[in-house]
C-alpha positions as CSV (number, residue, x, y, z in Angstrom):
1,M,-165.4,-17.3,160.0
2,V,-165.5,-19.4,157.0
3,P,-165.9,-17.4,153.9
4,T,-168.8,-18.4,151.7
5,P,-167.2,-19.7,148.5
6,A,-167.7,-17.5,145.4
7,H,-170.8,-18.4,143.4
8,E,-169.1,-20.1,139.8
9,P,-170.2,-19.4,136.7
10,A,-169.7,-22.1,134.8
11,A,-170.2,-25.4,136.2
12,D,-167.5,-27.6,134.0
13,L,-168.2,-31.3,133.5
14,G,-165.2,-32.2,131.0
15,F,-167.3,-32.8,127.5
16,A,-169.2,-29.0,128.3
17,R,-169.0,-25.9,130.4
18,V,-172.1,-25.4,131.6
19,D,-173.3,-21.7,131.9
20,T,-174.9,-21.6,134.8
21,D,-174.7,-17.6,135.4
22,R,-177.0,-17.0,132.0
23,A,-179.7,-16.4,134.1
24,A,-178.9,-14.1,136.4
25,R,-177.1,-11.7,133.4
26,T,-179.9,-12.5,130.8
27,G,-182.9,-13.5,132.8
28,D,-182.9,-17.1,130.8
29,P,-181.3,-20.5,131.9
30,E,-178.9,-21.6,128.8
31,V,-180.7,-24.0,127.0
32,V,-179.3,-27.7,125.4
33,Y,-178.7,-27.9,121.6
34,G,-178.8,-31.4,121.4
35,S,-177.8,-32.2,118.2
36,G,-174.5,-33.8,118.1
37,K,-174.5,-34.7,121.3
38,T,-174.6,-37.9,122.9
39,P,-178.1,-39.2,125.3
40,A,-175.9,-39.3,128.3
41,Q,-174.5,-35.8,128.0
42,V,-177.9,-34.6,127.3
43,V,-178.8,-36.0,130.2
44,E,-175.6,-34.8,132.2
45,I,-176.5,-30.9,130.9
46,L,-179.7,-30.9,131.6
47,R,-178.8,-32.5,135.2
48,T,-176.3,-29.3,136.0
49,L,-179.1,-26.7,134.4
50,H,-181.8,-28.1,136.7
51,Q,-179.4,-28.3,139.8
52,A,-178.8,-24.7,139.3
53,H,-182.4,-23.5,138.2
54,P,-184.5,-25.7,140.5
55,D,-187.4,-22.6,140.1
56,Q,-187.7,-23.1,136.5
57,A,-188.2,-25.0,133.1
58,V,-184.5,-25.8,131.3
59,L,-185.0,-26.9,127.2
60,A,-182.8,-29.6,125.3
61,T,-183.9,-28.8,121.7
62,R,-182.8,-30.8,118.5
63,L,-183.1,-34.3,120.3
64,S,-182.2,-37.2,118.5
65,P,-185.2,-40.1,119.5
66,E,-182.6,-42.0,121.9
67,A,-181.3,-38.7,124.2
68,V,-185.1,-37.9,124.7
69,A,-185.7,-42.1,125.9
70,A,-182.8,-40.9,128.1
71,V,-184.1,-38.4,129.1
72,A,-187.8,-39.6,130.1
73,D,-186.1,-42.5,131.9
74,T,-184.0,-40.6,134.4
75,Y,-186.2,-38.1,134.0
76,P,-190.1,-39.6,134.3
77,D,-191.2,-36.3,135.0
78,A,-189.7,-34.3,131.9
79,V,-191.9,-33.4,129.9
80,V,-191.2,-34.2,125.6
81,D,-192.6,-32.5,122.8
82,E,-192.6,-35.3,119.9
83,V,-193.4,-32.7,117.4
84,A,-190.2,-30.7,118.3
85,R,-188.4,-32.9,119.3
86,A,-187.6,-31.5,122.8
87,V,-187.8,-32.1,126.5
88,T,-189.1,-29.8,129.5
89,L,-187.5,-30.0,132.8
90,G,-189.3,-28.8,135.7
91,E,-192.1,-26.1,136.7
92,L,-192.9,-23.3,133.3
93,R,-193.2,-19.7,134.5
94,V,-196.2,-18.0,135.2
95,P,-196.6,-16.2,131.6
96,Q,-196.4,-13.2,131.2
97,G,-198.2,-11.1,127.6
98,T,-199.1,-13.6,124.4
99,V,-196.9,-14.7,121.1
100,A,-198.9,-16.2,118.6
101,V,-197.2,-19.1,116.3
102,V,-198.2,-18.7,113.2
103,S,-197.6,-21.6,110.7
104,A,-198.1,-22.1,107.3
105,G,-198.5,-25.3,106.3
106,T,-198.4,-29.0,108.2
107,S,-195.2,-29.3,106.5
108,D,-193.6,-26.8,108.6
109,A,-195.1,-28.2,111.8
110,P,-191.7,-29.7,113.5
111,V,-190.4,-25.5,113.5
112,A,-193.7,-23.8,114.9
113,A,-193.7,-26.8,117.6
114,E,-190.3,-25.6,118.5
115,A,-190.5,-22.1,118.5
116,A,-194.4,-22.5,120.6
117,L,-192.3,-24.4,123.0
118,T,-189.2,-22.3,123.3
119,A,-191.7,-19.0,124.1
120,S,-193.5,-21.2,127.0
121,V,-190.7,-21.7,128.2
122,F,-188.7,-18.1,128.4
123,G,-191.7,-16.8,130.6
124,A,-194.5,-16.0,127.1
125,G,-198.6,-17.5,127.1
126,V,-198.6,-19.2,123.7
127,R,-201.4,-19.3,120.9
128,R,-201.1,-21.2,118.0
129,V,-202.8,-21.0,114.4
130,N,-202.1,-23.5,111.8
131,D,-202.2,-24.5,108.4
132,V,-203.0,-20.4,107.1
133,G,-200.6,-20.8,104.5
134,V,-201.4,-18.0,101.1
135,A,-202.5,-20.5,98.8
136,G,-205.1,-19.9,100.6
137,L,-205.9,-16.6,101.9
138,H,-208.7,-16.3,103.2
139,R,-207.1,-18.6,106.3
140,I,-205.2,-16.1,107.8
141,L,-207.9,-12.8,106.7
142,A,-209.9,-15.0,108.7
143,A,-207.4,-15.1,111.9
144,R,-206.3,-11.5,112.0
145,D,-208.7,-10.3,114.7
146,E,-206.7,-12.9,117.0
147,L,-202.9,-11.9,115.2
148,A,-203.7,-8.5,116.1
149,D,-204.5,-9.4,119.5
150,A,-200.9,-10.6,120.7
151,D,-198.1,-8.4,121.6
152,C,-195.8,-10.2,119.6
153,L,-195.7,-13.0,116.4
154,I,-193.8,-16.1,114.5
155,V,-194.4,-16.3,111.0
156,V,-193.7,-19.8,110.1
157,A,-192.7,-20.4,106.6
158,G,-191.3,-22.8,104.0
159,M,-191.4,-22.4,99.9
160,E,-191.5,-18.8,98.8
161,G,-192.1,-17.5,102.5
162,A,-194.7,-14.7,101.8
163,L,-196.5,-15.6,105.1
164,P,-194.5,-12.9,106.9
165,S,-195.8,-10.1,104.4
166,V,-198.7,-10.8,104.2
167,V,-199.7,-10.6,108.2
168,G,-196.7,-7.8,108.3
169,G,-199.4,-6.0,105.9
170,L,-202.5,-7.3,108.2
171,T,-201.3,-6.0,112.0
172,G,-198.7,-3.4,113.2
173,V,-197.2,-6.8,116.4
174,P,-193.4,-7.1,115.9
175,L,-192.9,-9.7,113.7
176,V,-190.0,-12.7,113.5
177,A,-190.3,-14.7,110.9
178,V,-189.2,-17.8,110.4
179,P,-188.1,-19.9,106.5
180,T,-188.1,-23.2,106.9
181,S,-185.9,-26.0,104.9
182,V,-189.7,-26.6,103.1
183,G,-189.7,-27.5,99.4
184,Y,-189.0,-28.4,95.9
185,G,-185.6,-28.3,94.4
186,A,-185.5,-24.4,93.8
187,S,-186.1,-23.9,97.3
188,F,-182.6,-25.0,98.0
189,G,-183.5,-25.8,101.6
190,G,-185.1,-23.1,102.8
191,L,-182.7,-19.3,100.8
192,A,-185.4,-18.7,98.6
193,A,-187.7,-18.2,102.1
194,L,-185.3,-17.0,103.6
195,L,-184.2,-14.0,101.1
196,G,-188.0,-13.7,100.7
197,M,-188.9,-12.6,103.9
198,L,-185.6,-10.7,104.0
199,N,-186.7,-8.6,101.3
200,S,-190.0,-8.1,102.4
201,C,-192.2,-4.8,101.5
202,A,-194.4,-5.2,105.1
203,P,-192.8,-2.8,108.0
204,G,-191.9,-4.1,111.5
205,V,-190.8,-7.6,110.2
206,T,-187.3,-9.8,111.0
207,V,-186.3,-12.6,110.0
208,V,-184.1,-15.7,111.9
209,N,-182.6,-18.1,110.1
210,I,-183.7,-21.4,108.3
211,D,-185.7,-23.8,110.7
212,N,-184.7,-21.6,113.7
213,G,-187.5,-22.1,115.7
214,F,-185.6,-21.8,119.0
215,G,-183.9,-18.2,117.9
216,A,-187.4,-17.1,117.1
217,G,-189.5,-18.4,120.3
218,V,-186.8,-16.6,122.2
219,F,-187.1,-12.9,120.6
220,A,-190.6,-13.6,120.6
221,A,-191.3,-14.0,124.6
222,R,-188.7,-10.9,125.4
223,V,-191.2,-9.5,123.6
224,A,-194.1,-10.2,125.3
225,R,-192.5,-10.3,128.6
226,N,-191.6,-6.7,128.3
227,A,-194.9,-5.4,126.2
228,R,-197.4,-3.2,127.9
229,P,-200.4,-3.8,129.5
230,R,-203.0,-2.9,127.0
231,S,-205.3,-0.7,127.6
232,T,-209.3,-2.0,128.2
């Protein structure tokens, strides 16, 4: 009897070694970070991941317009999120739990969209609360009940990065703050927002790197997926 070949934990494409075993280890497949990759490389890595995980969506982020076009040409059923500069290939999972993605302003939309899409791909239900920055504080106060009803919050803000502290003082929901590079000169490309969020006096605020909507989406989805069902 010929033995069955052992499962290969990685696919060697020459230019990349794709981690096809990641879903078995962590519950989530590898994601394609598109920045710096050619359109052909993005397509080939997506193809490999889709073949390895045909039962769930795979994600490519930070794509150039040329890479988006190449994926769409190769896979007409791929879903393109133009705001997030990302594509998904395959069916999304049945969502577990709820992530609310809160953005301070319209200029933060690309990072918020990346966070929301990532959380969806990683298995959470997602709601959006847009344009509720602290310059009009009544907007976030009006959304308090919706925020409190989520299992995890992603709060995206640039400028001085005050919004996560405000939200963290209004709710007891786990919160991941995302500083963006939006702002004038003294924002230092998001550094001011990052430091403001790291120094938040609101308890329960954790922080990811500047513009890292993807990292926030993964974290929040895993929190939501593991949240206990709420009693009615």
